[in-house]
N, C-alpha and C positions, 0 to 999 in steps of 0.2 A: 504494500500500500504506500502511495506517495502522498506527501503533504505539499501543497502549493506547486504541483507539477505543472509547469508552464510549457510554452512552445519550445523553449530552449532546454527543457529537461533539467531545470535547476532545482527540482523539488527535493525534499529530504524524506528518506524512508523513516518509518516509525522507529526502526532500530537505530538509525543515525541520530534521531532526535533524542532517544533515550541515552545513547552514548554521550551526546552533547550535554544533557542534563547531568549525567554522572560525572563527566569531566569538569563541568563548571562547579559542581558540588565539591569535588576534590580540591579544586583551586581555592574555594572558599574555606574549606577545612584546614588546608595546609597553610595558606597565607593569611587567613583572616580577612582577606579582601572581599567585599561584597559588591563593590561597584555602586553605581547610582541606583538607589532603591526608590527614590521618590520622584514621581513625575509631577511637575508643577501644573496645577489645574487653574485656569483662569477663565472667567465668564466675562464677555464683553456684551455689547448691545445684541440682544437676542430677539428674533422674530421667528416663531415656530413654523411659519409658512415660507420663510426665506432665510435659512440658517446655514452658515458656513461653519465647518468644523476643520480646525487646523492642527496638524501635528508638526512639532519641531524635533528633529532627530539629533543625536549626538554626532553622527557621521552621515555622509551621503548614503542613503539606502541602496543596496544592490537590487538587481532585477527580481531576485527571489524574495527579498525583504519587501519590495514594493508589492509583489503578489500577495504576501501575507496581509499587508495593510488593506489591499483591495478586498480580500476575502473577509476580513473583520467587518469593514463597512457594509459589504453586500449581505453578510449573514445578519448583522444587526438590523439592516433595513428590511430584510425578508421577514424577520420575526415581527418587526413593527408593522409591516404591510398586512400581516395576518392577525393583528390585534393583540400581540403578546405583551404590550406594555400598557395594560389597562389597570390603573391603580384602584379602580372601583371594584375590581374582582380579584382580590388577593386572599382568597379563602384559606388556602394552605398556609401562607405566610402568617396570617392572623391567628391561626390555630396554635402555633408555637412549635416546639421541638417534637412533641409526641403526636405524630400523625397516624399512628397505627389505628386501623379501622375507622379512619376519618370518613364522615358522611358528607360527600361533596353535594352542595345544594345547586342543582341545575337551574332551578327557578331564580335563585339569586343571580346566577351567572347571566341568565337571559334578561334580567331587569337592568343590568349595567349598560350604560351608553357605549356605543362603538368607540373604539380608540385606535384609529388606523393611521399609519404613516401613508403619505400620498405619493412622494416621488423622490428620486435620488439622481444626482448628476454623476458624471465620471470622476473618479479619483484622479487628481492632478498632482504631479511632482515637480519641484523646482529646487534643486540643490538640497539643502537640509530640511526643506519643507514639503509637506503633503497637505492637500486640502480637498474637501468634498462638500458639495452643496446638497441640502436636504429640504424637503417640504415635510415637516413632521406631522402635518395635518392635525388630527385630534388626539394623537398619542400623548400620553401623560409624561411629565418630567421624569418619572421613573426610568424612562428610556435613556436619558442622559446619564443617570447614575450607573446603569448597566454598562453603557459605553465607556465611561470613565474607569470603572472597575476593570473592564476588559483590557483597555489600553495600558493601565498600570501593571497588570499581570503580564501582558505581552512584553512590556518593556523589561520586566525582571527576567523573563524566560527566553526571549529571542533577540529583540532589537532595542537598544537603549533609546528611549524617547525622552527628550529634555522637557517638553511642555505639550499640553493639549489646550487649545484655545477654543472655546465654544462661542460662536457668534463673532460679529465684527469683521474687520478687514485689516490686512497688513499693508502698510504704506508702500512698501517696495514690491508688492504683488497685488495690485488692485483687483477687485472682483468686477465682473461685468455689471453694468447698470441694470440689465435685465437678463435673467437666467432663461436660456432657451428651453430648459426642462420644466419650467414652472407651469403648473396647470392654469394659473390665472396671472399672466404677466402684468407688470405694473402699467 
């Protein structure tokens, strides 16, 4: 099985990923060096229907690393498109840690309002930066917590990410005044 197998065959097998984790763990145990653990998270001006998400890397990402980032954003969007980030229906979470024999209430689930992401642009890369445009639609802010948690863990396990910026614009890489992927252009 390949992870992130692209056109150029730069994917990693499950075995090589496990070896990489083992090798990294040995370096940490022997040297005590953990590397950058914390990803800086910053929120700028946010519009859920026109939201740019920016990642700043420690080094310029390789083609394989870019594919990982694309897969993170695409997977996150797909879950959102299917209504997975609905804070009105968190029955299991609200139950607590003992979920054995939990009775899921389908009626309560049906009563919650739809919470769907609408659209996603292409992931773009420019030097140390990646960005992607989203129309988060009616999805709840829970979606952003999930993405931030994912990026933080990804940074620890695979590619060091210095910062994630939610919303706003970088002065040196302006966003288009109107996004062609928007359902309702300005």
